[in-house]
N, C-alpha and C positions, 0 to 999 in steps of 0.2 A: 499946473500937473501935480497931482497928489504924490507927496512923498512916500515912498514905501519903505520896509525893512531892508537890512542888508541882505538877508537870505532871499527874500522875494526878488530883490535886485539881480542877484546872481542866476536865480534861476529863470527869471526872464531872459537874460542874456544867453544862458545855456539853451533855451528854447528858440533861440534866433528871433528874439522878439526885443524892441527897444524900450528899456526900462525908463525910469524918470532921469536917470543920469548914468553916464558910462560908470559901471562897476570898477572896483579897485582891489588890488591884491598887494599887500606889504606884509611880507613874512607868513604868508599862507601855505608855504610849503618849502621844502629845501633849497629851490632854485629862484624863489623870488624875495630872498631875504637879503641881509646884510651883515657885513664883516663885524666882529665885535668891536674893534678900533672905531670905525665909522659910526657904529651905533652909540658908543659912549659919548662921541662929540655931539650926535645928533640930540642925546639927552641933555647935554649941556645947553646946546643952542635953544632948546626948548624950555630951558629954565627949570628943570626938574630936580629936586633937592636930592634925590637918590640917584647917582650916575654909575651904580655899579651894574655889571653886565653878566648874565648867564650865558655861557657858551655851550649850547645843546648839540652842536655838530663839531666834533674835534677836528675831523678831516677838513672841512671847509672854514672853520672858525667862525661858524655862524652865530650870532646873537639871538637869544630869545626874545621876541618882540612883544613887550608887556602890553595890557590892555589900554592903559594910558597913551601910549605912543601909538599903538594901532588906530585909537580914535582921532588922534591929531593928525594922521595920514589919511583917514577916511577910508580905511582898509574894510572891505566887507566880508572876509573870509579869515577863518581861523584854522591852523592845523592840528589834527589829532596825533600827536608825535609818536612815534615809535619809542620803546624803552632805550634802545641801542643808542648812545651817543658818538660811536665809533671806536674801533680799536679796543673793544671789550670794557667799554664805560658804559654807565647806567645814569640815566638823567631823573631818576626817583630821588637821589641824594647829590648833594653838592658839597666841593671844597673849595676853598679860597686859594687860588694860585697866582703868583707874580709872573704872568706868563711873558708880556711884552715889555716890562720894565719902563712903562710910560706915565707911571703915577695912576694909572686906572685900577679900579678893583674888580677883578675878574674871578666869577665863580665858575669851576668846571665839573664834569660829571663824575660822581663816585667811580673809583678806579683808575682815574688818570693819576700816574705817578711815573712821570718821564724822569730820565737819567741824563744829567748833563755831562758831555764828553770833554776832553781836554782842550779840543778846539772851538768849545762854546755852543756846538749843536747840542740840540735835546733829541732823545730817542725814546721811543716807548718799547718795553721789553715784554716779551710773553714767553714763558718756558725757557729762559735763557737766550732767546733768539730776538734780534732787532726786527719788529714789525713795522715800524715806522720812524721817520726822523725829519727834524726841522731844523735847517742851517742856522747858524748864529746870525741874528738879524733878520731872520725869516719870520713870515706869517702864516704858514701853512704847514701841516705835515704830509709827507708823501709816503705811500705804502711801500713796503721794501721786502714783504714775504708773501710769497704765492704757493700755497699749501700743496697744489697738484702739480707744481713744474717738475717736468720730467717723468712724470708717471705713466706707466703703461698698464696699469692694474685698474680693473672696474672696480673692484673691492675698496680701493682707496677712494673713489667717488663715492661710493655708497657710504662709508664712513664719515665723510664730510658733508654730503649735500642731504641734510634732513632738517625736518620742521625745526624751527627755533622760536614758535609762538607759546612761551611759558605761561604757567599760571601767575607768575608774577608780573607778566606784561599785561595779562588781561585784566588783572586788578589795577594796574597803573592806568591802563586806557580807560576803565570806568571811572576812576576818580577825575582823569582830565574831563571827561564829559558832563561830569556833574558841576565842575567848576565852569566850563562854557556855557551850560544852560543857565547858570545863576548869574552871569556877568555879561553876555552878549546875545544879540539877535542875529549873528552871523551866519552865513553858510559854512559848514563843516567839510574840510578836506581830510579824508582818511587816508594818511601816507601808508601806502603797501610795499611797493618796490616792483618784484616780479621781473626782474631785469635777467636777460638771457646773453647777449653779446658783453655786456659789461661784467657779469657774472664770470664769463670766461676770462676776461682781462685779470679779475680780482683773483681767481684760482690759479690760473696757469701763468699769469703774466702776460702782458699786451702782446709783445713780439712771438711769443710761444704760442699763443693760442690763434692768433691770425694765421699762423703757418700751419698750424695743425689743422684748421678748417679745410685746408687744401690737402696736407699729406696724410691726414689722420681722421678722414671723415666718420669712420664707424665709432671710435672713441668719443669724437666730438658730439655725434647724435645721441650716444648713450648719456654723456653728461647733460645735453639739453633736456632729454627725456626725464632724467633724475630731476631736474630743476622744475619741470612742469608738474612732475609728481608732488615735489614738494610744496610748491605754491598752492596747488589745488587742495591738499590737506591743510594747509594753513589758512586759505580762504574760506573753507568749509566753516572753520571754527570762528574766524573774523567776522564773516558776513553774518553768521549766526547771532554774534554778540552785538555787533556795531552797524549791520546792513542798513537797519531802519534808522539809524541816528546820525548817519553821514549823509551828505548830499552828492559828493564826489569820491572816487577812489583812484588814487595816484598810482600809475605805474611808471616805469622809466628805463629808457635804454638809449644811449648815445650813439645813433647810427651816423651822424654827420660829422663831417669836419669843417674847415673854413672854406675848402674850395670844392667838396665833392662828399658822396657818401662814404663810408669806410669800407664798405663791401659792395660788390655789384648787385644790381638788381635780381640777377640770376641766382645769386647765393642767397640774398635776403628771402626770395619766395621759395626757394628750396629748403632753407633751414630754419629760417626765423619768423616768417610771416604765419606758417601753420601752427606754430607753438604760441605766438601772440594771439592768434585769432582763437586758439582753444582756450587760452586764459580769459579772452573777452566774452567767449561764448557761455564760459563756466560762470562768470560775475553776471551776465544778463540772464542766465537761467536761474539764477538764485534770487537775484534782485533787479527785475526789470527797470525800475525806475531809477537806478543808480547812474550817474554820470561816469563814464571811463575817462579818464585824463592821462595823456602819454607825454612825460617829458623826454624830448630827443633833440639835443643840441645840433648845431651846424646846418649844413646844406643838405636838408632832407626832402627837397622838392620832388626827387623821382619816387620816393616812397610815399607821399601823402595819400595818394589815391589808394594804395595797398593798406595803409593806416585805417583809412575809412571802410575799406572793405572787411577789414578785419574786426571793425567793431569799435575802434577808437572815436570819440565824440569831441574831445578837446585836446589841443595840441599847444605845448609850451616848449621852449620858451620864445618860439618864433623869431629865430635869430636872422632878423633881415640883413644885418651886415655880411651874412654869409652868401656865397655865390648862388645865384638863381633862387633868391629868397626876398625878392622885391614885394614890400607889402602890397602894392596895388595889384600886381599880378596875382599873388597868393588870394586877395580876397575875390577877386574875379573868377579866378579857377575853383576855388574850393570853399568859399565863403558861406555857401548854401549848406554845406555838408559837415563843415567842422568848425569848431569854436575856436577862435584864436586867443589864447590866454597868455598875453606878453606882447613882445615887439613895441612897447610903448615908448622906448626912447633908445638911441644908439648907445649902448654902454661901452662900445670900444673906441669911440671916437669923440662923440658930442659930449656924453656926461663927464669923462675924465678930462677933456681938454678944451671944451666950449666955454663960453661966457653963461652967465645965468639966464641972459636972453636967449642964447642959442638953445639952452636947454628947454625952456619953454615954447620956442617955435616948434621945436623937433616935436614935442609932445603933441602940440595942436595939429601938426601936419599928420601924424600917425592916427590921432582920433579921427580926423577928417575921412582918412582912407578906411580904416578898419571897423569904424562903429556903425556905419549905415546898416539896418536891418537888423541890428543886435549881432549875436555871435561874437562878441568881444570883450573880454575883461582886461583892463588896463594893468601892466606890471612891467616892470623894468626887464629888458634881456638878460636874464640871470641875475646872479647876486649882485649888491652894489658892493665894491670892492673898497677896502681900507682906506685908499687914499682920497675918497670922494669928501669934499666939504660937505657940512650939514646945510649949508645955505643951497646947495645944489640939490641935496635931498629933498629939502623942504619944497624949493621950487618945483621939483619934478612932480610930486604929489599934489601940491597945491594947484599947480596948473590943470593936472588931470581931473580934479575935484570941480574946480570952478568953471573950466572950459567944458568939461564933461556934463555940466548942469545944464548948460545952454544950447549943447551941439544938436540936441534934438528938436528944438524949438522951431516951429514952422515946417517941419516936415510932414507930409500926410502920413497919418498913423495907420 
């Protein structure tokens, strides 16, 4: 079989055709990446002389996967990253910061300036208030400020929910694209966002927003409509500038938990599906050839048919360890209509607790289930966490590459 480019490989899979090998994603978006500590150890394991790490997502402490490492892991996609690094930081400039005190060299986005409290915890401040905190010995920041908590005023929503796509970010995105074109033949994932349920949690706080869905429906609907208006304004400019340069556009909303969906099917179809569909319709009207990629964690089986009806073409992270998310069932029921991007290894049990052989066997089993007929891109189920040994990370992607090269051999094409 003739080897094709990374971009061609991804496009084949997105069109539900079997390419020359199973396509791979490592670091192609903010849920297929790796924690900074695990990434530093991976760079050491690979024998790289420079083991410094850029953390481009402060919230999740995600490492920016460099080209040399991407190629070592055989990844076929790169992310067109947004300027925001989280908590009002910017990834167009970097500062060195001894974040984990493990001897590693970590670079954080400009604007990252945490305060260390007496108990050893670190907090991020904005206008004199704590917006995020990391406990002493911790590895992640948690959000602590919800700007619309307690509000009854639609004007407050108007003031906060507005377009954030600046000229500075446009210039930053254009610069990235130039670098990608000069160094890689990969598919390009345009990160957009477009969250509805998660944005409610971010603006109001998790508990309050979930309660208000029931107790204050008019305000919630007003908020969701303002979000849709904001996203449409941003998409018009984003797609005009970059729609012809990217292959997928990533939107996201975590509708699932480990055991079930976060909200009922009735509420999803009444409140969220129509706005998700409006978002997808707008993208397809502007760029019909652009694939829409939805990130939604957890047990979302009851919603997958709705996602497809709304216009979603790719589902991630395919959390097969959640209830009713068995890979064989998903492939059988939805494999002809949606691409599974993820589900490549059990990151809750096998990757952290299994042996190297366990990891390899799990990868092979999942490729056997999800790859037939195309419509599958291999990735771990969400980000690789800080405690995962580099040997396991390497085995994960080495198996996907080598086993994925032979898996289509002998099948009728």
